[in-house]
C-alpha positions in Angstrom: 38.5 -8.1 1.4 38.6 -8.6 -2.2 34.9 -9.3 -2.4 33.9 -6.1 -0.7 36.2 -4.0 -3.0 34.4 -5.4 -6.0 31.0 -4.5 -4.6 32.1 -0.9 -3.9 33.5 -0.2 -7.3 32.3 3.1 -8.7 31.2 3.6 -12.3 30.6 7.0 -13.9 28.4 5.9 -16.9 25.0 6.0 -15.3 25.6 9.5 -14.0 26.9 10.7 -17.3 23.8 9.3 -19.1 21.5 11.0 -16.6 23.3 14.3 -16.8 23.2 14.2 -20.6 19.5 13.4 -20.6 18.8 16.3 -18.2 20.9 18.7 -20.3 19.0 17.6 -23.5 15.6 18.0 -21.8 16.6 21.5 -20.5 17.7 22.5 -24.0 14.4 21.3 -25.5 12.4 23.1 -22.7 14.4 26.3 -23.3 13.8 26.1 -27.1 10.0 25.5 -26.6 9.8 28.4 -24.1 11.5 30.8 -26.6 9.4 29.6 -29.5 6.2 30.1 -27.5 7.2 33.6 -26.5 8.2 34.8 -30.0 5.9 37.3 -31.5 4.9 36.2 -35.0 3.0 38.7 -37.1 2.3 36.6 -40.2 -1.4 37.6 -40.3 -2.4 41.3 -40.1 -5.3 42.4 -37.9 -7.4 43.5 -40.9 -6.6 40.3 -42.8 -10.2 39.8 -44.2 -10.3 43.4 -45.5 -7.0 43.0 -47.3 -8.2 39.7 -48.7 -11.3 41.3 -50.1 -9.2 44.1 -51.6 -6.9 41.6 -53.2 -9.8 39.7 -54.6 -11.1 42.9 -56.1 -7.7 43.5 -57.6 -7.7 40.0 -59.2 -11.2 40.7 -60.6 -10.0 44.0 -62.1 -7.1 42.3 -63.8 -9.4 39.6 -65.1 -11.8 42.1 -66.5 -9.0 44.0 -68.2 -7.7 40.8 -69.9 -11.2 39.8 -71.0 -11.8 43.3 -72.5 -8.4 43.2 -74.4 -4.9 44.0 -73.3 -3.9 47.5 -72.5 -0.7 48.3 -74.4 2.0 50.1 -72.5 5.3 50.7 -74.4 8.4 52.8 -73.8 10.1 54.4 -76.8 13.7 55.3 -76.0 14.3 57.2 -79.2 11.4 59.5 -78.5 11.7 59.4 -74.7 8.0 58.7 -74.1 5.6 56.1 -72.9 2.5 55.3 -75.0 -0.6 53.9 -73.4 -3.2 52.3 -75.7 -6.6 51.0 -74.5 -8.5 48.5 -76.5 -10.9 49.7 -79.2 -13.6 47.9 -77.3 -13.9 51.1 -75.1 -14.5 53.6 -77.9 -17.3 56.0 -77.4 -17.6 55.2 -73.6 -16.8 57.6 -70.7 -13.4 56.6 -69.3 -11.9 58.0 -66.1 -8.8 56.9 -64.3 -5.2 57.5 -63.2 -1.7 56.5 -64.2 0.8 55.7 -61.5 4.5 55.8 -62.3 6.0 53.7 -59.6 9.7 53.6 -58.9 10.5 50.4 -56.8 13.9 51.7 -55.7 12.8 55.2 -54.5 9.3 56.0 -53.5 9.9 59.8 -53.6 10.2 59.6 -57.4 6.7 58.1 -57.8 4.2 60.1 -59.8 0.5 60.0 -60.3 -1.1 61.4 -63.5 -4.7 61.7 -64.6 -5.8 59.4 -67.5 -6.4 61.8 -70.4 -7.0 59.7 -73.5 -7.2 61.0 -77.1 -9.8 60.0 -79.6 -7.8 56.9 -80.5 -7.8 55.8 -76.8 -4.1 56.5 -76.4 -2.1 58.7 -74.1 1.5 59.9 -74.5 3.7 60.5 -71.4 7.0 62.3 -71.7 9.8 60.6 -69.8 12.5 63.3 -70.1 12.0 64.2 -66.4 12.0 60.5 -65.2 15.3 59.1 -63.9 16.9 56.2 -65.8 16.0 52.8 -64.5 13.2 50.4 -63.8 9.6 51.8 -63.5 6.2 50.2 -63.1 3.4 51.9 -65.0 0.1 51.1 -63.4 -3.2 52.2 -64.9 -6.5 52.1 -63.1 -9.5 53.2 -65.0 -13.3 53.0 -64.8 -15.7 52.4 -67.7 -19.5 52.4 -66.9 -19.1 51.4 -63.2 -16.5 48.7 -63.9 -12.9 49.2 -62.8 -10.0 47.9 -64.8 -6.3 47.6 -64.0 -3.1 47.1 -66.1 0.5 47.1 -65.1 3.7 47.0 -67.1 7.4 47.2 -66.0 9.5 49.3 -68.3 13.2 50.2 -68.3 13.7 54.0 -68.9 17.0 54.7 -70.7 18.5 58.0 -71.8 20.2 58.5 -75.2 
């Protein structure tokens, strides 16, 4: 009788290993299923158009640096912004716009026409602007070539 009891002994380890493997494979299968059904919008539908626009923007910035830096400065004592284009553009027809961009509140954004004086500078009053961080973006065209400059300023009130 002793010999038959030893043959009929029950051990739980093989079943525990099999159950653990099945549970692990089920977890991996569930993870793969969820990952495959997740909607990922990393690339927009008009990706190539956006890439061309971005390349145009890079070209504009490169042209601006090659022509000379556009100076954008905020003077807190006078409460104004001075924009100065390089002397390289003197005597040429210049058209463009100035965008005052407020990163924290898009409703405060402003767009102004570029109206340069004889010395290729423009003064912008900031008394109406709220205190804080602003990005001054200038886009202008000279003889069929478009240029772009951007400067971040901190508007402070006295």
